[in-house]
SETIBA-384846 format. One record per residue (C-alpha): residue number from 1; residue in one letter; chain; y negated, x negated, z negated. Coordinates in pm, 1 decimal. Layout:
! SETIBA-384846
[NUM 'A' 'A' [Y X Z]]
...
***
This chain:
! SETIBA-384846
[1 'X' 'A' [-11712.2 -8880.3 -8180.1]]
[2 'X' 'A' [-11498.4 -8926.4 -7872.8]]
[3 'X' 'A' [-11122.5 -8901.3 -7861.9]]
[4 'X' 'A' [-10952.4 -9192.7 -8034.9]]
[5 'X' 'A' [-10694.9 -9399.7 -7853.1]]
[6 'X' 'A' [-10451.7 -9521.3 -8119.1]]
[7 'X' 'A' [-10106.3 -9676.8 -8092.2]]
[8 'X' 'A' [-9882.0 -9811.8 -8364.7]]
[9 'X' 'A' [-9640.0 -10072.6 -8226.8]]
[10 'X' 'A' [-9346.1 -10214.8 -8422.5]]
[11 'X' 'A' [-9233.4 -10574.8 -8372.0]]
[12 'X' 'A' [-8868.9 -10594.0 -8273.5]]
[13 'X' 'A' [-8866.2 -10239.3 -8137.6]]
[14 'X' 'A' [-9171.6 -10181.9 -7916.9]]
[15 'X' 'A' [-9230.7 -10548.8 -7831.2]]
[16 'X' 'A' [-9078.0 -10887.7 -7924.8]]
[17 'X' 'A' [-8738.0 -10716.3 -7896.5]]
[18 'X' 'A' [-8543.4 -11040.3 -7845.3]]
[19 'X' 'A' [-8711.2 -11231.6 -8128.3]]
[20 'X' 'A' [-8480.1 -11219.4 -8434.3]]
[21 'X' 'A' [-8753.6 -11328.0 -8676.0]]
[22 'X' 'A' [-8992.1 -11060.3 -8547.9]]
[23 'X' 'A' [-8712.3 -10807.2 -8597.9]]
[24 'X' 'A' [-8680.9 -10917.2 -8961.7]]
[25 'X' 'A' [-9056.2 -10925.6 -9031.4]]
[26 'X' 'A' [-9116.6 -10568.7 -8898.4]]
[27 'X' 'A' [-9489.5 -10614.9 -8843.0]]
[28 'X' 'A' [-9695.9 -10324.4 -8718.8]]
[29 'X' 'A' [-9959.9 -10406.8 -8456.7]]
[30 'X' 'A' [-10223.7 -10152.5 -8359.5]]
[31 'X' 'A' [-10426.1 -10070.3 -8050.1]]
[32 'X' 'A' [-10749.8 -9882.3 -8122.7]]
[33 'X' 'A' [-11000.1 -9762.0 -7866.5]]
[34 'X' 'A' [-11182.6 -9488.7 -7682.7]]
[35 'X' 'A' [-10992.3 -9261.7 -7442.5]]
[36 'X' 'A' [-11299.8 -9214.2 -7225.2]]
[37 'X' 'A' [-11421.5 -9572.0 -7183.9]]
[38 'X' 'A' [-11062.4 -9705.7 -7173.3]]
[39 'X' 'A' [-11157.2 -9999.5 -7395.5]]
[40 'X' 'A' [-10954.8 -10105.3 -7699.1]]
[41 'X' 'A' [-10912.1 -10354.0 -7980.1]]
[42 'X' 'A' [-10583.5 -10502.5 -8098.8]]
[43 'X' 'A' [-10513.1 -10546.8 -8471.1]]
[44 'X' 'A' [-10310.4 -10852.8 -8578.7]]
[45 'X' 'A' [-10167.4 -10954.3 -8238.6]]
[46 'X' 'A' [-9863.8 -11172.5 -8304.6]]
[47 'X' 'A' [-9504.7 -11238.3 -8192.5]]
[48 'X' 'A' [-9530.7 -11121.7 -7828.5]]
[49 'X' 'A' [-9876.1 -11135.9 -7672.7]]
[50 'X' 'A' [-9755.2 -11043.2 -7324.5]]
[51 'X' 'A' [-9573.4 -10741.2 -7460.9]]
[52 'X' 'A' [-9886.9 -10622.5 -7641.1]]
[53 'X' 'A' [-10106.3 -10671.7 -7336.2]]
[54 'X' 'A' [-9855.5 -10481.3 -7125.2]]
[55 'X' 'A' [-9859.7 -10191.7 -7372.0]]
[56 'X' 'A' [-10237.7 -10165.1 -7340.3]]
[57 'X' 'A' [-10227.8 -10202.0 -6961.9]]
[58 'X' 'A' [-9960.6 -9934.3 -6927.1]]
[59 'X' 'A' [-10197.4 -9696.0 -7103.9]]
[60 'X' 'A' [-10480.8 -9793.1 -6870.6]]
[61 'X' 'A' [-10670.9 -9964.6 -7152.4]]
[62 'X' 'A' [-10879.1 -10282.2 -7131.8]]
[63 'X' 'A' [-10866.9 -10515.7 -7430.3]]
[64 'X' 'A' [-11218.7 -10606.3 -7548.4]]
[65 'X' 'A' [-11158.1 -10755.8 -7891.7]]
[66 'X' 'A' [-10914.5 -10844.9 -8168.9]]
[67 'X' 'A' [-10919.2 -10758.5 -8538.5]]
[68 'X' 'A' [-10754.7 -10973.3 -8805.9]]
[69 'X' 'A' [-10652.7 -10813.8 -9135.1]]
[70 'X' 'A' [-10579.4 -11158.3 -9281.9]]
[71 'X' 'A' [-10478.4 -11508.0 -9178.8]]
[72 'X' 'A' [-10103.0 -11515.1 -9242.3]]
[73 'X' 'A' [-9913.9 -11638.0 -8933.5]]
[74 'X' 'A' [-9700.7 -11324.8 -8895.7]]
[75 'X' 'A' [-10027.9 -11138.7 -8828.8]]
[76 'X' 'A' [-10234.1 -11389.9 -8628.7]]
[77 'X' 'A' [-9990.8 -11659.4 -8512.4]]
[78 'X' 'A' [-9923.9 -12011.1 -8633.3]]
[79 'X' 'A' [-9647.9 -12194.8 -8818.6]]
[80 'X' 'A' [-9426.8 -11971.1 -9032.4]]
[81 'X' 'A' [-9160.1 -12162.2 -9227.2]]
[82 'X' 'A' [-9138.4 -12412.1 -8940.4]]
[83 'X' 'A' [-9125.1 -12143.6 -8671.4]]
[84 'X' 'A' [-9415.3 -12123.3 -8423.9]]
[85 'X' 'A' [-9539.9 -11763.7 -8404.1]]
[86 'X' 'A' [-9752.8 -11689.6 -8101.0]]
[87 'X' 'A' [-10068.2 -11496.1 -8169.8]]
[88 'X' 'A' [-10444.2 -11517.1 -8134.1]]
[89 'X' 'A' [-10448.9 -11855.6 -7958.6]]
[90 'X' 'A' [-10226.8 -11726.3 -7679.3]]
[91 'X' 'A' [-10412.2 -11394.7 -7668.4]]
[92 'X' 'A' [-10747.3 -11564.8 -7613.8]]
[93 'X' 'A' [-10596.0 -11784.3 -7342.4]]
[94 'X' 'A' [-10496.5 -11464.5 -7159.3]]
[95 'X' 'A' [-10791.2 -11245.2 -7258.0]]
[96 'X' 'A' [-11096.3 -11433.7 -7391.0]]
[97 'X' 'A' [-11223.6 -11179.8 -7645.0]]
[98 'X' 'A' [-11387.9 -11215.9 -7985.4]]
[99 'X' 'A' [-11180.1 -11207.8 -8302.9]]
[100 'X' 'A' [-11335.0 -11004.2 -8583.7]]
[101 'X' 'A' [-11243.1 -11170.1 -8913.9]]
[102 'X' 'A' [-11372.6 -11124.1 -9267.2]]
[103 'X' 'A' [-11616.9 -11407.3 -9334.8]]
[104 'X' 'A' [-11420.8 -11544.3 -9632.8]]
[105 'X' 'A' [-11106.8 -11564.7 -9418.2]]
[106 'X' 'A' [-11264.6 -11730.2 -9113.9]]
[107 'X' 'A' [-11208.6 -12096.0 -9204.3]]
[108 'X' 'A' [-10849.0 -12027.7 -9303.3]]
[109 'X' 'A' [-10786.4 -11838.0 -8981.3]]
[110 'X' 'A' [-10922.1 -12129.5 -8779.8]]
[111 'X' 'A' [-10686.8 -12371.1 -8959.8]]
[112 'X' 'A' [-10383.9 -12148.4 -8904.1]]
[113 'X' 'A' [-10450.4 -12061.1 -8539.9]]
[114 'X' 'A' [-10653.0 -12352.9 -8403.2]]
[115 'X' 'A' [-10931.3 -12124.1 -8281.4]]
[116 'X' 'A' [-11292.1 -12239.0 -8254.4]]
[117 'X' 'A' [-11590.9 -12097.8 -8438.6]]
[118 'X' 'A' [-11718.0 -11960.6 -8107.5]]
[119 'X' 'A' [-11404.9 -11744.0 -8086.2]]
[120 'X' 'A' [-11491.6 -11559.1 -8406.9]]
[121 'X' 'A' [-11715.2 -11278.8 -8525.5]]
[122 'X' 'A' [-11750.9 -11321.7 -8901.3]]
[123 'X' 'A' [-11760.4 -10978.2 -9064.9]]
[124 'X' 'A' [-11875.0 -10844.6 -9400.2]]
[125 'X' 'A' [-11753.6 -10537.0 -9581.6]]
[126 'X' 'A' [-11928.5 -10232.8 -9438.2]]
[127 'X' 'A' [-11976.6 -10382.1 -9091.8]]
[128 'X' 'A' [-11903.7 -10138.3 -8811.1]]
[129 'X' 'A' [-11755.6 -10224.9 -8473.2]]
[130 'X' 'A' [-11828.7 -9978.7 -8193.9]]
[131 'X' 'A' [-11581.7 -9921.4 -7909.7]]
[132 'X' 'A' [-11726.8 -9651.4 -7687.9]]
[133 'X' 'A' [-11780.3 -9364.3 -7929.5]]
[134 'X' 'A' [-11510.1 -9484.5 -8170.5]]
[135 'X' 'A' [-11629.2 -9664.1 -8481.8]]
[136 'X' 'A' [-11424.9 -9912.3 -8683.3]]
[137 'X' 'A' [-11552.8 -9993.4 -9032.0]]
[138 'X' 'A' [-11448.6 -10318.6 -9199.6]]
[139 'X' 'A' [-11354.9 -10290.0 -9568.2]]
[140 'X' 'A' [-11313.2 -10618.1 -9757.6]]
[141 'X' 'A' [-11001.0 -10586.8 -9975.7]]
[142 'X' 'A' [-10924.3 -10926.9 -10131.2]]
[143 'X' 'A' [-10610.3 -10977.0 -10336.5]]
[144 'X' 'A' [-10333.5 -11058.1 -10091.5]]
[145 'X' 'A' [-10565.3 -11322.9 -9946.0]]
[146 'X' 'A' [-10934.7 -11391.6 -10021.9]]
[147 'X' 'A' [-11058.0 -11234.4 -9700.8]]
[148 'X' 'A' [-10810.3 -10952.5 -9642.0]]
[149 'X' 'A' [-10974.0 -10652.9 -9479.6]]
[150 'X' 'A' [-10877.9 -10298.6 -9383.8]]
[151 'X' 'A' [-11013.5 -10099.5 -9090.7]]
[152 'X' 'A' [-11130.3 -9739.2 -9119.8]]
[153 'X' 'A' [-11133.4 -9570.6 -8778.5]]
[154 'X' 'A' [-11375.4 -9279.6 -8733.9]]
[155 'X' 'A' [-11336.8 -9200.8 -9101.7]]
[156 'X' 'A' [-10986.1 -9062.8 -9043.4]]
[157 'X' 'A' [-10737.2 -9351.8 -8995.1]]
[158 'X' 'A' [-10697.1 -9655.1 -9222.0]]
[159 'X' 'A' [-10522.1 -9968.0 -9095.3]]
[160 'X' 'A' [-10445.5 -10145.4 -9421.4]]
[161 'X' 'A' [-10274.6 -10470.7 -9323.1]]
[162 'X' 'A' [-10093.0 -10624.8 -9620.7]]
[163 'X' 'A' [-10326.0 -10476.3 -9882.7]]
[164 'X' 'A' [-10167.8 -10132.7 -9917.3]]
[165 'X' 'A' [-9820.7 -10032.9 -9804.9]]
[166 'X' 'A' [-9650.3 -9695.7 -9819.3]]
[167 'X' 'A' [-9517.0 -9691.4 -10177.1]]
[168 'X' 'A' [-9623.4 -10052.0 -10231.7]]
[169 'X' 'A' [-9891.8 -10316.5 -10200.1]]
[170 'X' 'A' [-9922.9 -10672.9 -10078.2]]
[171 'X' 'A' [-9801.3 -10976.1 -10271.9]]
[172 'X' 'A' [-10044.7 -11162.4 -10494.6]]
[173 'X' 'A' [-9826.0 -11465.7 -10572.1]]
[174 'X' 'A' [-9886.7 -11650.4 -10244.6]]
[175 'X' 'A' [-10161.3 -11915.6 -10202.4]]
[176 'X' 'A' [-10497.0 -11737.9 -10216.8]]
[177 'X' 'A' [-10352.1 -11429.3 -10383.5]]
[178 'X' 'A' [-10540.6 -11282.4 -10678.9]]
[179 'X' 'A' [-10399.7 -11000.9 -10894.3]]
[180 'X' 'A' [-10734.1 -10891.3 -11037.9]]
[181 'X' 'A' [-10893.1 -10872.5 -10693.7]]
[182 'X' 'A' [-10598.5 -10671.3 -10564.9]]
[183 'X' 'A' [-10633.8 -10425.2 -10852.3]]
[184 'X' 'A' [-11002.2 -10380.0 -10772.1]]
[185 'X' 'A' [-10937.9 -10346.5 -10397.4]]
[186 'X' 'A' [-10675.4 -10078.1 -10453.5]]
[187 'X' 'A' [-10834.4 -9877.8 -10734.2]]
[188 'X' 'A' [-11205.7 -9923.8 -10668.7]]
[189 'X' 'A' [-11205.3 -9918.1 -10289.8]]
[190 'X' 'A' [-10900.9 -9766.7 -10119.4]]
[191 'X' 'A' [-10817.4 -9511.7 -10389.7]]
[192 'X' 'A' [-11171.2 -9374.6 -10362.9]]
[193 'X' 'A' [-11139.5 -9291.5 -9993.4]]
[194 'X' 'A' [-11074.7 -8923.1 -9903.9]]
[195 'X' 'A' [-10720.8 -8787.2 -9936.2]]
[196 'X' 'A' [-10698.5 -8670.2 -9573.6]]
[197 'X' 'A' [-10717.8 -9022.6 -9429.5]]
[198 'X' 'A' [-10397.7 -9135.2 -9258.6]]
[199 'X' 'A' [-10260.7 -9467.3 -9383.6]]
[200 'X' 'A' [-10114.5 -9713.4 -9132.3]]
[201 'X' 'A' [-9976.3 -10026.9 -9304.2]]
[202 'X' 'A' [-9912.2 -10378.7 -9177.2]]
[203 'X' 'A' [-9532.1 -10366.1 -9212.4]]
[204 'X' 'A' [-9256.0 -10109.8 -9174.8]]
[205 'X' 'A' [-9136.3 -10125.8 -9535.0]]
[206 'X' 'A' [-9090.8 -9752.3 -9601.4]]
[207 'X' 'A' [-8888.4 -9458.5 -9473.5]]
[208 'X' 'A' [-9180.2 -9343.9 -9256.6]]
[209 'X' 'A' [-9448.2 -9528.7 -9059.0]]
[210 'X' 'A' [-9754.7 -9328.4 -9168.0]]
[211 'X' 'A' [-9866.3 -9113.5 -9460.0]]
[212 'X' 'A' [-10189.0 -8985.9 -9613.9]]
[213 'X' 'A' [-10394.7 -9155.9 -9880.6]]
[214 'X' 'A' [-10367.0 -8836.3 -10083.0]]
[215 'X' 'A' [-9988.8 -8866.3 -10086.8]]
[216 'X' 'A' [-10011.2 -9230.7 -10188.1]]
[217 'X' 'A' [-10254.5 -9156.1 -10470.2]]
[218 'X' 'A' [-9992.0 -8920.4 -10612.6]]
[219 'X' 'A' [-9679.2 -9126.7 -10551.9]]
[220 'X' 'A' [-9765.5 -9495.2 -10503.9]]
[221 'X' 'A' [-9728.7 -9658.4 -10844.5]]
[222 'X' 'A' [-9965.7 -9939.4 -10751.5]]
[223 'X' 'A' [-10252.5 -9696.0 -10694.7]]
[224 'X' 'A' [-10194.9 -9523.2 -11028.3]]
[225 'X' 'A' [-10259.1 -9808.6 -11269.5]]
[226 'X' 'A' [-10482.0 -9690.1 -11555.5]]
[227 'X' 'A' [-10624.7 -10028.4 -11650.0]]
[228 'X' 'A' [-10648.3 -10389.9 -11540.0]]
[229 'X' 'A' [-10438.6 -10495.4 -11840.4]]
[230 'X' 'A' [-10159.8 -10260.5 -11733.9]]
[231 'X' 'A' [-10182.2 -10395.1 -11380.2]]
[232 'X' 'A' [-10169.2 -10759.7 -11487.8]]
[233 'X' 'A' [-9863.0 -10693.1 -11703.9]]
[234 'X' 'A' [-9694.5 -10531.5 -11403.2]]
[235 'X' 'A' [-9780.0 -10820.9 -11172.3]]
[236 'X' 'A' [-9669.8 -11085.5 -11424.1]]
***
């Protein structure tokens, strides 16, 4: 495998610095690519499209696609509590690339963002996206939303969106949330990945921006549930 280009960008600090709502939401956005080909993907571009494009351009990278972990407006753009969050629609107006979305999330993403079917690449769990010699595997992790997905980069980095946080997990009480699916996504999918994988979440909710899956298996209560009944009691 070639050398991975990978940047973790925090809304309100690295871009969208003057947007008070972005500062409160503390979304992480990611750039993933190949250092040799200078091509990259952006994960969950929202809040400040120009700022994200500038970050890639400053690194000499060309944006060739977008990845959506799920369809909530703070990750892909759209109306958030009456506030218009810029996102994929503006990105595609500036850089007409394909948006890779889990197939069960595609219709919802179109409603939220106003994108067309021709803008999308509908993905299934296990699909692999190749950027130069860097490979991004899509892992369907429903629970927070029906089509939430995580991205495993070269088998060593996991971008987990709002499925798994450092010392936490995504909410299941919003429309489309499903506690049983979240339990299965966490315990039957993510918890079975190797310990050495670095975890990069969708929000800055912890005292550090990255950890290992091994550390989370030991210390994240939500990954240590012994049964579905125990989990459902915890989640109400």
